N, C-alpha and C positions, 0 to 999 in steps of 0.2 A: 949449663951452669953451673955447678953447687955450690951449696953455701958453703962452705969450705976456701972454695977456689977463691973467696976476697971479699970474705968478712967485713970490711968497714964498707964495698956497696951497700954490702945487704945489710946493715947496719946504720947505715942513714938512709934506705928505701923502706924502712921502718919507721922510723922514725919524722916522714910524714907525712903530713899531717890528709886525714881524710877525708874526700869529696863528703859535705853534707848537700845532698839534694833538697828545695823550695818544697815544700805543704803545696807552694802553690805549683807543681812545675806540673801535672800531666795537663790542670788550666791553659795554661803560657804556650802548651808544646799542639793543643787545638786548636787555637785559638792562634794562631803563626800560621797554624794545616789549612783556616777557612779563610785567613786574609789574601794567601796564596790567591793569585789571577785563575778561571777552571779556563781549559777549556776553549770554550766557546768566547767567555771575555776574550780573548787573547786574538784571536778571530776574528771579535768586533772589532773591537781595536787597531785591527790592519785595516781591513771597509772600511773608516772613518771618513765621510768626505773630506775630510779634512788630508788623507795623505791617499785616497780613490780617486778627484777631478785629475791634479798634478799628471801624479804616474798614467792615468787613463791618454791626458792631454799632452805626453812625453810618445807614449806609444803610435797615437795616433800620427802624428808627427816625422816616427819614424818611420811608420808602416805608408807613408806618405812621399820618405823619402826617397825608397828603392821602389817605388813604382815610379815614382817622380823620374829614375836614373836606366833603372833598368825596362823602359816602357819603348818596344816598338815604334814607334811616331820618333820618341826621340832618338833613333838610332839613324836614322833614315837619314842618304844626304835631299838637300828639296831636287827635285828633276832639272837638270838640266832642260836651257828652254830647247825644245826640238822645235826643228823648222816641219815646214805643214806637212801633208801627202804633196803638192804639188811642186813642195822646191827640191822633194828629195827625185826627183821622177827629172831624165837626164835632158836637155834639148832637144836631140836625139828622137826622144821616145813621145814627143806632142806630137804627132800626128801621129800615135797609137793609139792613144789619147783620144784620141779627138773620133780615131776610125773607130772606136772603140763607146765614143757616147754615144755614136752615130749609129748604128746597130744594136745596143741597148733601145734603143728612143724604137728602132724599127720592131725589136722581139715588143717593144709593151706597146707598139699597138696591134702587131698581131694576131698578140692573145685576144684583142675585140675585138680584133676577128672573126676569128675562129668562136669565143661564145658568146655569136648573134648568129649563127645560120645554125648553131645548134637550133 
């Protein structure tokens, strides 16, 4: 924009008061910079006990809830009462089981007999 395009605007801008800086401007700027919290101070305020204790308690509660809901034992169904091995045997097989018991008893006795002969 040239001065000739809008003379009234340039006249208005020319009459505006010039900003006056305080003689203590540099001192005030440095004081503001020093008053700002440093990085270490910001970290220290976040790690204060007043914030750290509730945050860690919440984290422990969330982790515990996740473990409790995703634990394999929690998903297992309780075993149905399984009948005993004897109850699973058909009544027709009782004679075979009795014969097997006798054979096992004879086999145990024969092992002892063989060891004595050696």
